[in-house]
C-alpha positions, 0 to 999 in steps of 0.5 A: 644766219637772220636775214634783214632788209633794213629795219624790220617792225612788228608787235613782237619787236624790231630788227635792226642791221649792225651798221644802223647803230644810231637808230637802234640807239634811238629806238631803244631810248623811245622804248625805255621811255614809252615804258615809263622807265627812269631817266637814268636807266634810259641812259643806261639802255643807250649805252648798251644798245651803243656798245652792242651795235659797236661790237657788232661793226667791230668784230662781227659779219652779217651782224643783226639785233633784235629789241623789243620790250619785255615784262615781267610781274611788276614792270617791263623792261627792254630786250636786246639780243645781237647776233653774228656769224663773226669770229667768236670769242674762246672765253667770254668771261675774259672777254667781258673785263675791262681793258680786253680787247680783239681789235685794237680799241679800249676792250670796255665795251662788252664789260660796260654791257655787263655792268649796265644790265640787269640780266645778261648771258652770252654764247660764242665759239671760235669761228661759228659767231657770238649771241648776246643777250640783255635785259635793262629793267629799272633795277635788277632782275632776280630770277633767270628767265626759264623760256626764251624765244624769237622770231624774224620775217621772211627777207623783204617782209616787215612782219612775221606770221610766226609767233610765240607766247608764254604764260603761268596760270595757277600751277600751270606753265604753258608755252605757244609756238604758231605759224600763221599760214603763208607770210606777211601781215594776213599771216601775222594777223592769224598769229596775233589772234592766237597770241591773244587767245592763249593770253586768255585761255582757261587754265586747262590742259595743252589740248584744250587750250589747243581747242580754244585756240581753234575756235577763237581764229575762225575768222583768220586764215588759220595758223599751225600752232602747239602748245607744251605744259612742262611739268619736271616736278611730276616728271612729264611734259604735255603737248599738243599741236596741229599742223607743222610744227617741230618739237623735241624734248633734248636730254642732258645725255644728248638724246633728242625725243621728237614730239607729235603734232597732228595734221590740221589748221587751228581756225579752219574745219574740225580737227582732231586735236590730241594731248601726247605726254613725254618724259620731261625731268629736271634736266630737260629742254624742250625745243620748239620751232616753226618750219622756217628753221630746219630740222637738222640742229643737235645741241651736241654740236655746240659744246656748252649751249645747253647750259646758257639761257632758252633765250640764246639758245633760241637765238643761236639755233634760229641763226645757224638753222633759219630758213631765208626763204620763210618766216621762223620762230624758235622757242625753248624752254627748261626745267625750273626750281 
């Protein structure tokens, strides 16, 4: 489960416990206002925040919620991810209909969330809990996201040293996962430097991008990191990593192939940087995570999860495989049409 002590705040989002429902609603409204969302959509955002936290309180065990801004090409919106280890639901579609209830209430919560959302996805298993992801923009979102990720800090810390990012530069789609050495503000500063350098890096193969990040991080304590470039049209995944970032390609038939990261620390010494290419067809998934997530997960343990969005997959793996004594981060990317 995602460990949280009070509200955990960083540039990569804010974590709240389920019982902080009013704080979640106020923070969501404030974020929507800062992003310039219309008043009516801020009101919708408040409904979503209230219903998500209400559902966590009524139905969930150890529920937490991540709140953060999310950007697309022309505007920005608000994203919320609710995670719990509660009783779960057998049929999410049925549970989202108004009037369905498992707690003697009116049963309008999940249906209200779906109606107000620009984008919605969820995964639930009886006895294992539920993950719900929601995005609210000024208008509808037309394309489902091809990549999703999230991080959370070590218990007791207010910032995470782990981070992730995605970018499209020319014909290239690339993702980054980074783990600043140690934890706390200095680890977060190293990861922030990597995220900034990744955003500004040239449109080059992953090995060259990793070299660019390494040079840009010389003033920090350094980080383990990896850059991946899925290219389903060419049937290949290009990958370059330094340090203890785990990566795997999972296929539709349940197979999982690990990806190679070389020893080294981005920002320190002169590490060997090498790119490896792996098969990556239209049905493949890329999963990357820091060492704050145990590498024991198997998608075959989660019936139907591979058909959900990358964000919901990442949140589910973080919940179940995240290690409480370390920062943790997971990113999932899939092929696109």
